[in-house]
C-alpha positions as CSV (number, residue, x, y, z in Angstrom):
1,X,82.6,121.7,104.1
2,X,85.1,119.0,102.8
3,X,87.5,120.0,105.5
4,X,84.9,119.7,108.2
5,X,83.9,116.2,106.6
6,X,87.5,115.2,107.0
7,X,88.1,116.5,110.6
8,X,85.0,114.9,112.0
9,X,85.6,111.5,110.0
10,X,89.3,111.3,111.7
11,X,87.8,111.8,115.0
12,X,85.6,109.1,114.6
13,X,88.5,106.9,113.3
14,X,90.9,108.0,115.7
15,X,88.2,106.8,118.6
16,X,88.2,103.6,116.8
17,X,91.6,102.9,116.6
18,X,92.2,103.9,120.2
19,X,89.1,101.4,121.2
20,X,91.2,98.6,119.2
21,X,94.3,99.2,121.0
22,X,92.4,99.2,124.4
23,X,90.6,95.9,123.6
24,X,94.0,94.1,122.6
25,X,95.5,95.3,126.0
26,X,92.0,94.0,127.8
27,X,92.7,90.6,126.0
28,X,96.1,90.3,127.3
29,X,97.8,91.1,124.0
30,X,100.1,93.7,125.1
31,X,103.3,91.9,124.1
32,X,103.1,92.6,120.6
33,X,101.5,95.3,118.4
34,X,98.4,93.3,117.7
35,X,96.2,96.5,117.9
36,X,98.3,98.2,115.4
37,X,98.4,94.9,112.9
38,X,94.5,94.4,113.4
39,X,93.9,98.2,112.8
40,X,96.2,98.4,109.5
41,X,94.6,95.1,108.0
42,X,91.1,95.7,108.6
43,X,91.6,99.5,107.8
44,X,93.3,98.2,104.4
45,X,90.2,95.8,104.0
46,X,87.8,98.7,104.4
47,X,89.5,100.9,102.2
48,X,89.5,98.3,99.2
49,X,85.7,97.8,99.9
50,X,84.9,101.5,99.9
51,X,87.2,102.5,97.0
52,X,85.9,99.4,95.1
53,X,82.4,100.4,95.8
54,X,82.9,104.1,94.5
55,X,84.8,102.7,91.4
56,X,82.6,100.0,90.4
57,X,79.2,100.5,92.0
58,X,78.6,104.2,91.6
59,X,78.6,107.4,93.8
60,X,75.7,107.2,96.1
61,X,76.6,110.0,98.5
62,X,79.1,111.5,96.1
63,X,82.4,112.9,97.0
64,X,81.4,114.1,100.5
65,X,80.7,110.6,101.8
66,X,84.0,109.4,99.8
67,X,86.0,111.9,101.8
68,X,84.4,111.6,104.9
69,X,85.1,107.7,104.8
70,X,88.3,107.6,103.3
71,X,90.3,110.5,104.3
72,X,88.4,111.0,107.3
73,X,87.4,107.8,109.0
74,X,90.1,105.4,107.5
75,X,92.6,108.2,107.6
76,X,91.9,108.8,111.5
77,X,92.0,104.7,111.8
78,X,95.1,103.9,110.0
79,X,96.8,105.9,107.3
80,X,98.0,102.4,106.2
81,X,94.9,102.0,104.3
82,X,95.6,104.9,101.8
83,X,99.3,103.5,101.4
84,X,97.9,100.2,100.7
85,X,95.5,101.8,98.1
86,X,98.2,103.9,96.5
87,X,100.5,100.9,96.3
88,X,97.5,98.8,94.4
89,X,96.7,101.9,92.0
90,X,100.2,101.8,90.9
91,X,100.2,97.9,90.8
92,X,97.0,98.2,88.5
93,X,98.3,100.3,86.4
94,X,101.4,97.9,85.5
95,X,103.7,100.0,87.3
96,X,105.5,97.3,89.0
97,X,108.6,98.9,89.6
98,X,107.1,102.0,91.0
99,X,104.7,100.1,93.4
100,X,107.8,98.2,94.7
101,X,109.7,101.3,95.1
102,X,106.9,102.9,97.0
103,X,106.4,100.1,99.5
104,X,110.2,99.6,100.2
105,X,110.7,103.5,100.2
106,X,107.8,104.1,102.4
107,X,108.7,101.5,104.9
108,X,112.5,102.1,105.2
109,X,112.4,105.9,105.0
110,X,109.5,106.0,107.7
111,X,111.5,103.7,110.2
112,X,114.7,105.6,109.3
113,X,112.5,108.8,110.3
114,X,111.4,107.5,113.4
115,X,115.1,106.4,114.4
116,X,116.1,109.7,113.5
117,X,113.7,111.5,115.8
118,X,114.4,109.4,118.4
119,X,118.2,109.9,118.0
120,X,117.6,113.6,117.9
121,X,115.5,113.5,121.3
122,X,117.9,111.1,123.0
123,X,120.6,113.4,122.1
124,X,118.9,116.4,123.5
125,X,117.9,115.0,126.7
């Protein structure tokens, strides 16, 4: 059942992301990745609100609702929200060094991964 909830939520989140990207193009903002920026910031805000709700206000809806909203909807909308939450959890536990390492490692290694994939496909073309 949990897999189905995540699957449905991710589909909904993906449609939301596509809608934001289309809206930025419609408003003439295609020269800069405004859609991705908007999705990452709003998804991170939503993750903070949802995680905070479950942590401090209770678990109305329980594990199923948390999985649907966080892993599903927000995971389909932006994985940056999960990255942001993981970073803040490390920071809140007083693990500043690992938090900084996680941020730098995630950003730099992810960019390196894309660069390596593009290079491999260029070489194969």
